[in-house]
C-alpha positions in Angstrom: 1.9 -124.3 47.3 1.5 -128.0 48.0 -0.7 -129.0 50.9 0.6 -131.7 53.2 -2.0 -134.4 54.2 -1.8 -133.4 57.9 -3.9 -135.3 60.5 -5.8 -133.4 63.2 -4.2 -133.3 66.7 -4.5 -136.5 68.9 -7.9 -136.7 70.6 -6.2 -136.7 74.0 -4.7 -133.3 73.4 -8.1 -132.0 72.2 -9.8 -133.3 75.4 -7.5 -131.2 77.7 -7.9 -128.0 75.7 -10.4 -126.4 78.1 -8.5 -127.0 81.4 -5.3 -125.8 79.7 -7.0 -122.6 78.6 -8.6 -122.0 82.0 -5.3 -122.4 83.9 -3.5 -120.0 81.5 -6.3 -117.4 81.9 -6.2 -117.7 85.7 -2.5 -116.8 85.7 -2.8 -113.6 83.6 -3.2 -111.2 86.5 -0.1 -112.6 88.2 2.2 -112.3 85.2 0.8 -109.2 83.5 3.6 -106.8 84.5 6.3 -109.3 83.6 4.8 -109.7 80.2 4.9 -105.9 79.7 8.5 -105.5 81.0 10.9 -105.1 78.1 8.2 -105.5 75.5 8.7 -103.2 72.4 6.6 -100.0 72.6 4.6 -98.4 69.9 3.5 -94.9 69.0 -0.1 -95.2 68.1 0.2 -97.5 65.0 -3.2 -98.9 64.0 -3.8 -102.6 64.6 -7.0 -104.5 63.8 -7.7 -107.7 65.8 -9.7 -110.4 64.0 -11.4 -113.0 66.1 -11.6 -116.8 65.6 -14.6 -118.8 64.5 -17.8 -118.0 66.3 -16.0 -115.4 68.4 -16.4 -111.6 68.5 -14.3 -108.7 69.6 -14.8 -109.6 73.3 -12.6 -112.6 72.8 -9.7 -110.3 72.0 -10.3 -108.0 75.0 -7.1 -109.0 76.8 -5.0 -108.8 73.6 -6.4 -105.4 72.8 -5.6 -104.1 76.4 -2.1 -105.5 76.2 -1.3 -103.8 72.9 -2.9 -100.5 73.9 -0.8 -100.5 77.1 2.2 -100.8 74.8 1.1 -97.8 72.7 -0.7 -99.5 69.8 -4.0 -98.2 68.5 -5.6 -101.6 68.8 -9.2 -102.0 67.5 -11.7 -104.8 67.0 -13.1 -105.6 63.7 -16.6 -104.5 64.7 -18.3 -107.1 62.5 -19.9 -109.2 65.2 -19.2 -112.9 65.6 -17.0 -114.5 63.1 -19.3 -116.7 60.9 -16.9 -117.0 58.0 -18.0 -115.3 54.8 -21.4 -114.5 56.4 -19.5 -111.9 58.5 -17.0 -110.5 56.0 -19.3 -110.4 53.0 -19.0 -111.9 49.5 -15.3 -112.0 48.6 -14.5 -110.3 51.9 -15.7 -106.8 50.8 -17.3 -106.0 54.2 -13.9 -106.7 55.9 -12.0 -104.8 53.4 -14.3 -101.8 53.9 -13.7 -101.9 57.6 -9.9 -102.0 57.1 -10.2 -99.1 54.7 -12.1 -97.0 57.2 -9.4 -97.5 59.8 -6.7 -96.7 57.3 -8.5 -93.5 56.2 -9.1 -92.5 59.8 -5.4 -93.0 60.8 -3.8 -92.0 57.6 -1.7 -95.2 57.3 -2.0 -98.9 56.5 -3.3 -101.2 59.2 -1.5 -104.1 60.9 -3.8 -107.1 61.0 -3.6 -109.6 63.9 -5.9 -112.6 63.3 -6.6 -115.5 65.7 -7.3 -118.9 64.1 -9.9 -118.2 61.3 -9.3 -114.5 61.8 -5.8 -115.0 60.7 -6.9 -116.7 57.5 -9.1 -113.7 56.8 -6.2 -111.3 57.5 -4.1 -113.1 54.9 -7.0 -112.9 52.4 -7.2 -109.1 53.0 -3.5 -108.7 52.5 -3.6 -110.5 49.2 -6.6 -108.6 48.0 -5.9 -105.1 49.4 -2.1 -104.9 50.1 -2.4 -101.1 49.9 -4.4 -101.1 53.1 -2.4 -103.6 55.1 1.0 -102.9 56.8 1.6 -106.4 58.0 -0.1 -109.6 59.1 0.3 -111.6 62.3 -1.5 -114.9 62.4 -2.1 -116.7 65.8 -2.9 -120.4 65.6 -4.3 -120.0 62.1 -4.4 -123.2 60.0 -3.9 -121.5 56.7 -1.2 -123.8 55.4 -2.9 -127.2 55.9 -6.1 -128.9 54.7 -9.4 -128.2 56.6 -9.5 -131.7 57.9 -6.2 -131.2 59.8 -8.4 -129.6 62.5 -11.1 -130.8 64.8 -13.3 -127.9 63.9 -14.0 -128.3 60.1 -17.4 -129.7 60.6 -18.3 -126.8 63.0 -17.0 -124.4 60.4 -19.3 -125.9 57.7 -22.3 -125.7 60.0 -21.6 -122.1 61.1 -20.5 -120.7 57.7 -22.9 -122.7 55.5 -19.9 -123.6 53.3 -18.5 -127.0 52.4 -14.7 -127.4 52.8 -14.8 -129.4 49.6 -16.5 -126.7 47.6 -14.3 -125.7 44.7 -14.7 -122.0 45.5 -13.7 -122.6 49.1 -10.7 -124.6 48.0 -9.6 -121.9 45.6 -9.9 -119.3 48.3 -7.8 -121.5 50.6 -5.1 -121.8 47.9 -5.0 -118.0 47.5 -4.6 -117.6 51.3 -1.7 -120.0 51.4 0.4 -118.1 48.8 3.2 -115.9 50.1 1.9 -112.5 51.1 2.9 -109.2 49.5 3.4 -107.7 52.9 5.5 -108.7 55.9 4.0 -111.5 58.0 4.5 -113.5 61.2 2.9 -116.9 61.9 2.6 -117.8 65.6 1.9 -121.4 66.2 2.0 -124.2 68.8 3.0 -127.8 68.3 0.8 -128.7 71.4 -2.3 -127.1 69.9 -5.2 -129.5 70.6 -7.7 -128.1 68.0 -5.6 -127.6 64.9 -2.4 -129.2 63.7 0.4 -126.7 64.4 2.2 -127.7 61.3 -0.7 -126.3 59.3 -0.3 -122.9 60.9 3.0 -122.0 59.2 5.0 -122.8 56.1 8.7 -123.5 56.6 10.7 -121.1 54.6 7.7 -119.0 53.5 9.1 -115.9 51.8 8.5 -112.8 53.9 6.9 -114.6 56.8 8.6 -115.4 60.1 7.5 -118.5 62.1 7.3 -118.2 65.9 6.6 -121.3 67.9 5.0 -121.0 71.3 3.6 -123.5 73.9 -0.2 -123.0 74.0 -3.6 -124.6 73.8 -5.8 -123.4 71.0 -8.7 -122.3 73.2 -7.7 -119.0 74.8 -4.5 -118.7 72.8 -5.3 -114.9 72.5 -5.1 -114.6 76.3 -1.8 -116.3 76.8 0.8 -113.7 77.8 3.6 -115.6 75.9 1.5 -115.2 72.8 0.7 -111.5 73.5 4.4 -110.9 73.9 5.1 -112.7 70.6 2.5 -110.5 68.9 4.0 -107.3 70.2 7.5 -108.4 69.1 6.2 -109.4 65.7 4.5 -106.0 65.2 7.7 -104.2 66.1 10.0 -106.5 64.1 8.0 -106.0 60.9 8.0 -102.2 60.9 
């Protein structure tokens, strides 16, 4: 798949990321019931939530609670903070083992919901171990664009210890971009201030639905419109 030379979001949009996220989080208690009303219910299907860069399972607490309320068996990835390959192991083996453990415990493939970098890792897992993965839902995950279409690529290099120009990293990114062997949904926002939303989905990608929402990048996993989109994606791909 060709990679478009996308620029990062405008700096003005990046600057207001934090207040946008804070306002959205403050409104969660007041709109919680409305976000649940009419949302598709589940019957205990296993879902693993993969956090974004430098985040851990606590960052997905609201998403996990929302999905559990709807009947999903939502679990964290239990691998600590997301430090790139430092967290998932060489070639992702530590992550694949964790998915395998959940699949073995529940007796069925696992749906993966990944936020930002977590979504990129979820796509890698689906490519490498499609037998363990039921479907993939990415949330603000810039898997389709170049690393420099984000404002976070330098932070990624510092945290992960990897260069975005390393041939091995580029090869891995190309693998992640390819159409998945399992159903997928890409949730993205054109108003994202951290990553270019156009790099978070591929128009016409086989087997992958694209869902646009209005959201900042920070706190995207706490926005009720996003949680509702995740629940609908999980139901729609089953």
